[in-house]
C-alpha positions in Angstrom: 0.0 0.0 0.0 2.8 2.4 0.9 4.6 1.6 -2.3 1.5 2.3 -4.3 1.0 5.6 -2.6 4.6 6.7 -3.4 4.2 5.7 -7.0 0.9 7.7 -7.2 2.6 10.8 -5.7 5.5 10.4 -8.1 3.2 10.0 -11.0 1.2 13.1 -10.0 4.5 15.1 -9.7 5.6 13.9 -13.1 2.2 14.4 -14.6 1.8 18.0 -13.5 5.2 19.4 -12.5 7.2 18.1 -15.4 5.1 19.9 -18.1 5.2 23.1 -16.0 9.0 22.9 -15.8 9.4 22.2 -19.5 7.0 25.1 -20.2 9.0 27.5 -18.2 12.3 26.4 -19.7 11.3 26.4 -23.3 8.6 29.1 -23.5 11.0 32.0 -22.6 12.2 34.0 -25.6 13.8 37.4 -25.7 14.1 39.6 -28.7 17.8 40.5 -29.1 16.9 44.1 -29.7 14.8 44.2 -26.6 17.6 42.7 -24.5 20.1 45.3 -25.9 17.8 48.1 -24.6 18.5 47.0 -21.0 22.1 46.0 -21.5 24.3 48.7 -20.0 27.8 47.9 -21.0 29.1 51.5 -20.6 32.4 51.5 -18.9 32.5 53.8 -16.0 35.6 55.2 -14.3 36.8 53.8 -11.0 37.7 57.3 -9.9 37.0 60.9 -11.1 39.4 63.5 -9.8 39.1 67.3 -10.3 42.1 69.7 -10.4 44.8 67.1 -10.7 48.5 67.8 -10.2 50.7 64.7 -10.3 54.5 64.6 -10.1 56.2 61.6 -11.6 59.7 60.8 -10.4 62.4 58.2 -11.1 65.2 57.4 -8.7 64.2 60.4 -6.6 64.2 62.9 -9.5 61.0 64.5 -10.7 60.7 63.7 -14.4 57.5 65.4 -15.3 54.4 67.1 -13.8 50.9 66.4 -15.1 48.0 68.9 -14.5 44.4 68.4 -15.6 41.1 70.0 -14.7 39.4 66.6 -14.8 40.9 63.0 -14.7 38.9 59.8 -15.1 40.8 56.8 -13.8 40.0 53.3 -15.2 41.5 50.2 -13.5 41.8 46.7 -14.6 44.4 44.8 -16.6 45.0 47.8 -18.9 44.9 50.7 -16.5 44.6 54.1 -18.0 43.7 57.7 -17.2 41.5 59.9 -19.4 41.7 63.7 -19.4 38.6 64.8 -21.4 39.0 68.5 -20.5 42.7 68.9 -21.4 46.1 68.3 -20.0 49.3 70.2 -19.3 52.6 68.3 -18.9 55.9 69.9 -17.9 59.1 67.9 -18.4 62.0 68.6 -16.1 65.8 68.2 -16.4 67.8 67.0 -13.4 68.0 70.5 -11.9 64.2 70.8 -12.0 64.2 73.3 -14.9 61.2 72.9 -17.3 62.7 71.8 -20.6 59.4 71.1 -22.4 55.7 71.9 -22.0 53.0 69.9 -23.7 49.3 70.9 -23.7 46.3 69.4 -25.5 42.5 69.5 -25.2 42.3 65.7 -24.7 44.6 62.9 -23.5 44.8 59.3 -22.6 47.6 58.2 -20.3 48.0 54.4 -20.6 49.9 53.6 -17.5 50.2 49.9 -18.3 51.9 50.8 -21.6 53.8 53.8 -20.2 52.5 56.0 -23.1 50.3 59.0 -23.4 48.3 60.0 -26.4 47.5 63.7 -26.8 44.8 64.9 -29.2 43.0 68.1 -30.3 45.1 71.2 -30.4 48.4 69.7 -29.2 51.1 72.2 -28.5 54.7 71.3 -27.5 57.2 74.1 -26.6 60.8 73.4 -25.9 63.3 75.5 -23.9 64.4 77.3 -27.0 60.9 78.5 -27.6 60.4 76.2 -30.7 56.8 75.2 -30.9 55.1 72.1 -32.4 51.4 72.3 -33.4 49.5 69.1 -34.3 46.2 67.4 -33.7 47.6 64.1 -32.4 50.9 62.8 -30.9 52.1 59.8 -28.9 54.5 60.2 -26.1 56.4 57.0 -25.2 57.7 57.7 -21.7 59.8 54.5 -21.7 61.8 55.4 -24.8 61.4 59.1 -24.1 60.2 59.8 -27.7 57.4 61.8 -29.2 55.9 60.6 -32.4 53.0 61.7 -34.7 51.7 60.5 -38.0 49.5 63.4 -38.9 50.1 67.0 -40.1 52.6 68.9 -37.9 53.8 72.5 -37.9 57.0 73.6 -36.2 57.7 77.3 -35.6 61.2 78.3 -34.8 62.8 81.8 -34.5 63.4 82.0 -38.2 61.3 79.2 -39.9 57.9 77.6 -40.0 58.3 73.9 -41.1 55.3 71.8 -42.0 54.8 68.2 -43.0 53.2 64.9 -42.0 54.7 62.7 -39.3 57.3 63.5 -36.7 59.8 61.7 -34.5 61.4 63.6 -31.6 63.0 63.2 -28.3 60.7 64.0 -25.4 62.5 67.4 -24.8 61.6 68.4 -28.4 65.2 69.5 -29.0 66.0 66.8 -31.7 63.2 66.3 -34.1 62.6 65.1 -37.7 59.5 65.6 -39.9 59.0 62.4 -41.8 57.4 64.0 -44.9 58.2 67.7 -45.0 55.9 69.7 -47.2 57.2 73.3 -46.8 59.6 75.6 -45.1 58.8 79.3 -44.7 61.7 81.5 -43.8 60.8 84.4 -41.4 62.6 87.6 -42.0 63.6 89.5 -38.9 63.3 93.3 -39.1 
């Protein structure tokens, strides 16, 4: 009798519960476009910092100073800092004299790669007053090189040199335009 009761209970479960479970498992369907509406994959910063001033040093010597009105810091495996409202970088020599100043309207500092990409109205001025204007450059802090593969204009005391692409040391004292397109001599009165 007990065995018959157990079999009847099991058959009732199988008879009613099993179809409900199958119905729940196989009746769900989601339109992919509907799911995308609710999928929020926007990457948000780990930290947002205003009025940033950071001094970078190596072996006790300050190498450069970075100032930005707003810095978004993103962590993870490929840690980086984004400066959407512009950046100013001052590069120092061993005596703490500013040798180079870089400004741009936007920059991404990839700390994992030790590189900074500056974009939008990029200006680099060296200690001789020579000025580089471009829309994009890459500063490799490890190799201490500045490179660009877009239009560049260099203004010196007596020349304006233009072209596409540039390789320079980070102090912007030794530079080469890869595809020069014009040199304009400036006459001093």
